[in-house]
N, C-alpha and C positions, 0 to 999 in steps of 0.2 A: 504494500500500500504506500510505503514511503517513496519508492521509486516512481510510482504513478504521480504522486503529488509533485515531486521534483520535476518530472517530465512535463507536467502541465504548467508548472511555474516557468520553466525554461521556454516552452512554446509561447506562453503568454508574453513573456519578456521580449522575445523575438518579434512577435506580431506588433507589440506596442512600439518598439524601436522602429520597425519598418514603417508603420503608419505615421508616427510622429516625424520621421525624416522625410517622408513623402509630402506631408503637409507643409513642413518647413521649406522644402525645395520649391514647391509650387507657389507658396506665398511670396518668398523672397525673389524668385525669378520673375514673377508678375510685377513686383515692385520695381525691379531693375529695368524691366521692359517699359514700364510706365515712364520712368525717368528718361530713358532713351527716346521714346516716342515724343516726349516734350521737347527734348533737344533737337530732334529731327524737324519738328514743326517750327522751332525757332531758327533752325538753319535754313529752312525754306523761306522764312521771312527776313533773313539776314540780320538777326538780332544777336550781335556778337556777345554782349554782356550776359545775356540769358544762356547762350550756348556754353560759355565758360563756367557759369554758375552750375548748370546741369552737369557739366563734365566733372567738376569738383565733387558735386553731390554723388554722382555715379561712382567715382573713385572711392569715396569714403564708404558708401554703402556696399560696394563690391569687396572692399577690404574686410568689412565686418562679416560679409557673407562667406568669404574664403576661410576666415578663421574657423568657422564651424563646418563648412562644407568639405574640408580636407578629409574628414572622417568618412564621408559618404561618396565623394566623387574623385575620380582619378585626377592627379595633379596636372597632367598635360592639357586637359580640357580647360581648367581654370587658368593656366598660364597663357593659352592661346587667346582667351577672352581678355585677360589683363594686358597682354601685349597690344592687341588691337585697340583697346580702350585708351591706351596712352597716346594714341595718334589724334584723338579728337581735338584737344586744345591746340596743338600746333597747326592742324589743318584749318581750324576756325580762325586762328590769328593770321594765317597766310591767305585766307579767303579762297581756299582751294575748292575746285568743283567736286573733288572726291569725298567731301565731308558727309553729305547725305548718303552716299553709297556705303561709306564705312559705318555710319550709324545703322543703316539698314542691315548690313552684314552682322554687326554686333547683336542686333535684335534677333536675327535668324540664329546666330550661334547660341544665344541664351535660350531661345525657344527650343532648339534642338537638344540642348543640355537638359532642360526641364523635361521634355518628352522622353528622352532616352533613359532618364533615371527613375521616372515614375513607373511603378509596377503596372503591368497590363496582362490580361489573360493570354494574349497572343504571344508574349515572350516566354510564357511558362511552357506552352506546348508547341 
C-alpha cells in the first residue's frame, strides 16, 4: 500500500509540474508576443521612442522569462531569440527597413517556442 501511495504522489507531482510549466510558458510567451506586436505597430508608425521603450521592456521581460525557462526549454532556442532581440534597438536607431521583419520573425520564433513546448495529444502518439 505504501508503494501505491508513493507512486500516486510521484505521478501527481509530475502532472502538477507539467501543467504549471505549460501555463507559465503560454502566459509568458503571450506577454512577450504582446510587447513585440506593440513594437511592430510603433515601427510601422515610425515612433522611435516607443520602439526603444518596447525593446527595453522586451529585454527585461525576456531576461526574467529565461531565468525560469532554462529548466523547461533547451538553451539554444532561448539564445536564438535573445540574439535576434538584441538587433531591435540598433535597427530602430538606424531607421533600417528590416526592423519590422525582424520583429515579425521574433514573434514567429516565440510562437513556435510556445507551441513546441506545450503538450499536445499528437506529440504523444
